[in-house]
C-alpha positions in Angstrom: 5.9 -1.2 -15.3 4.9 -4.8 -15.0 2.7 -4.7 -18.0 2.8 -3.5 -21.5 0.6 -0.5 -22.1 0.5 -0.9 -25.9 -0.9 -4.5 -25.4 -3.3 -3.3 -22.6 -4.6 -0.5 -25.1 -5.3 -3.1 -27.6 -7.2 -5.4 -25.3 -9.2 -2.4 -23.9 -9.9 -1.1 -27.4 -11.1 -4.7 -28.3 -13.4 -4.9 -25.4 -14.8 -1.6 -26.1 -15.6 -2.7 -29.6 -17.2 -5.7 -28.5 -19.2 -4.2 -25.8 -20.9 -1.8 -28.1 -20.4 1.0 -25.6 -19.4 3.6 -28.3 -22.6 3.3 -30.4 -22.4 5.2 -33.6 -19.0 6.6 -32.7 -17.4 3.0 -33.1 -16.6 3.3 -36.8 -14.8 6.8 -36.3 -12.8 5.3 -33.4 -11.8 2.3 -35.4 -10.7 4.4 -38.3 -8.7 6.9 -35.9 -7.2 3.9 -34.0 -5.9 2.4 -37.3 -4.2 5.8 -38.1 -2.7 6.1 -34.4 -1.2 2.4 -34.7 0.1 2.7 -38.3 1.2 6.4 -38.8 3.6 8.7 -37.3 3.8 12.6 -36.9 0.9 14.8 -37.4 -1.6 12.2 -38.5 -1.0 10.5 -35.2 -1.6 13.7 -33.2 -4.8 14.1 -35.2 -6.1 10.6 -34.6 -5.1 10.9 -30.9 -7.3 14.2 -30.7 -10.2 12.4 -32.6 -10.0 9.5 -30.0 -10.0 12.0 -27.1 -13.0 13.7 -28.5 -14.9 10.5 -28.7 -13.9 9.7 -25.2 -15.4 13.1 -24.0 -18.7 12.0 -25.5 -18.5 8.8 -23.7 -17.3 9.2 -20.3 -19.1 6.2 -19.0 -17.5 3.9 -21.5 -15.2 2.1 -19.2 -13.3 0.0 -21.7 -12.7 3.0 -24.1 -11.7 5.1 -21.1 -9.0 2.4 -20.2 -7.8 2.6 -23.9 -7.5 6.2 -23.8 -5.3 6.2 -20.7 -3.1 3.5 -22.2 -3.0 5.5 -25.6 -2.1 8.7 -23.7 0.8 6.7 -22.2 2.0 5.8 -25.6 1.6 9.5 -26.7 3.8 10.6 -23.7 6.5 8.2 -24.7 6.4 9.5 -28.3 6.2 13.1 -27.3 6.9 13.7 -23.6 5.2 17.1 -23.2 3.4 18.3 -20.0 -0.1 18.4 -21.9 0.0 14.7 -22.2 1.2 14.0 -18.8 -1.7 16.2 -17.5 -4.3 14.6 -19.7 -3.2 11.1 -18.7 -3.5 12.1 -15.0 -6.9 13.5 -15.6 -8.0 10.4 -17.4 -6.8 8.2 -14.7 -8.5 10.3 -12.0 -11.8 10.2 -13.8 -11.6 6.5 -14.5 -10.8 5.6 -10.7 -13.6 7.9 -9.5 -16.1 6.0 -11.4 -17.5 2.8 -9.8 -18.9 -0.1 -11.4 -18.3 -3.8 -11.9 -16.6 -3.0 -15.3 -13.4 -2.1 -13.5 -11.6 -5.2 -12.9 -8.8 -5.5 -10.4 -6.0 -5.8 -13.1 -7.2 -2.6 -14.8 -7.5 -0.6 -11.6 -3.9 -1.7 -10.5 -2.5 -0.8 -13.9 -4.3 2.5 -14.1 -3.1 3.3 -10.4 0.5 2.6 -11.8 0.1 4.8 -14.8 -1.4 7.6 -12.7 1.7 7.5 -10.6 3.7 7.7 -13.7 1.8 10.7 -15.2 2.0 12.5 -11.9 5.7 12.0 -11.6 6.1 13.4 -15.1 4.5 16.4 -13.8 6.9 16.7 -10.9 3.9 15.8 -8.3 5.5 12.4 -7.2 3.6 10.4 -4.5 3.3 13.2 -2.0 -0.5 13.2 -2.6 -2.3 10.3 -0.9 -3.9 7.9 -3.0 -7.6 9.0 -2.6 -8.8 6.0 -4.6 -7.2 3.2 -2.5 -10.4 2.7 -0.5 -12.3 2.0 -3.7 -9.8 -0.5 -5.2 -11.0 -4.0 -5.3 -8.9 -5.9 -2.7 -8.0 -9.6 -3.4 -7.6 -12.4 -0.8 -9.5 -13.7 2.2 
């Protein structure tokens, strides 16, 4: 990867906080994120699940959805089991299907890269065409 998912996660989480997109769930998300970042073992899994629950309540929260994708990659690195690869691929698909001006080119590119990695971890590889390429913001003239 040409980027650090942990740094990208923190950037997206900070943007989610600043945007107010989580509303009254923000305090709970901050608390769970602090546990995820500082603990190990079962507390991390519980914090991860809490953050995913918050994400399910806020599917339109683009910055938080980015954060969840990066967070899931961190979870895969800590515990490479199929459920996390599957969750990561699903989160990427949901994010990439959404449209809007909150999806900047860098985030889309990084999430495409993570999607390919999640799919590879499931043994799916790149045999499926990228159905989102036509929606990707293109640079240049």
